[in-house]
N, C-alpha and C positions, 0 to 999 in steps of 0.2 A: 604776209610778211614771213620769213623764216627766222626764228629765233632759237638761240642755241643756249640752252642752261646745263653749267659745270657744277655740280655739288658732289660732295666726299658722303654725304647722307643724304641724297634725294628721297623724297622729297623737300626734306628740312623746312625753311621759311620760305620755298617755293611751294608750299601743299595748295594755295590758294589763287597764287601768281600764274602758274602754267595752265589750269583748267580755265581760265577767266582769260586767257589768251588765246586758248584755241576755240573757245566760246565766240570770241569776236573774227575767228575766219584765220588766225595766223595758225602756222603750223610750227612745231614747239617739240624740239629734239632735247634730252636730257640726259646726260653722260656721267653717270655713277658707277663706282667700285661696288655697291653692295646690292647687285643681282646678277645673276648667272647668265640670264639668257635676256635676249630683244624681247619687249612686250607694248603693249598700250597700256596708260593708266590714266584715264578721264581724260581722253584725248591725246593726251601726251606721249610720244614716242623716247618710251626709256631703253637704252642703250648700255651695256657695259663694259667697263675697261678695265684693264686689271696692271696693277700698280707694282715693279718691281722695284722693292724698297732696300735700298741699302742700308747695310746693319754696321755700319762703322761704330765702334766706340769709341772712338779716339775725337768723334767731332764735337768741336764745341757747342755747347748747351744752346746759345744763343744763335746758332746756326742752324740746328736741328729741323726745326720749322720749315726753314728755308730750303733744306735738303728734303725733308716731305713735299712739297709744294711742288719742287723738281722733277722728282721723280712721278708725280700727277700728270705734270705736264710734257714729260714724254711719253707715259702713257697715252695718253689723247691724241698727241700729234700721230701716233703710232699705228692709227685707227684708221687710217687710211686705206 
């Protein structure tokens, strides 16, 4: 099975799950902005993505986290 993990601070809470899934024969791909180059980590293929964060000072505080998550989504979708 192919499994995709996306985490802004990989491995984060996936530090045990990712290697356990690969040990069961799964292909695990992790996307994170915390690395500069692709590499293998305990059987998990780790691939970087780059976020282009918007720096709008006028955005409502309650929307700031949604803006950040949408920026991450855009970056991941551009990896093709």
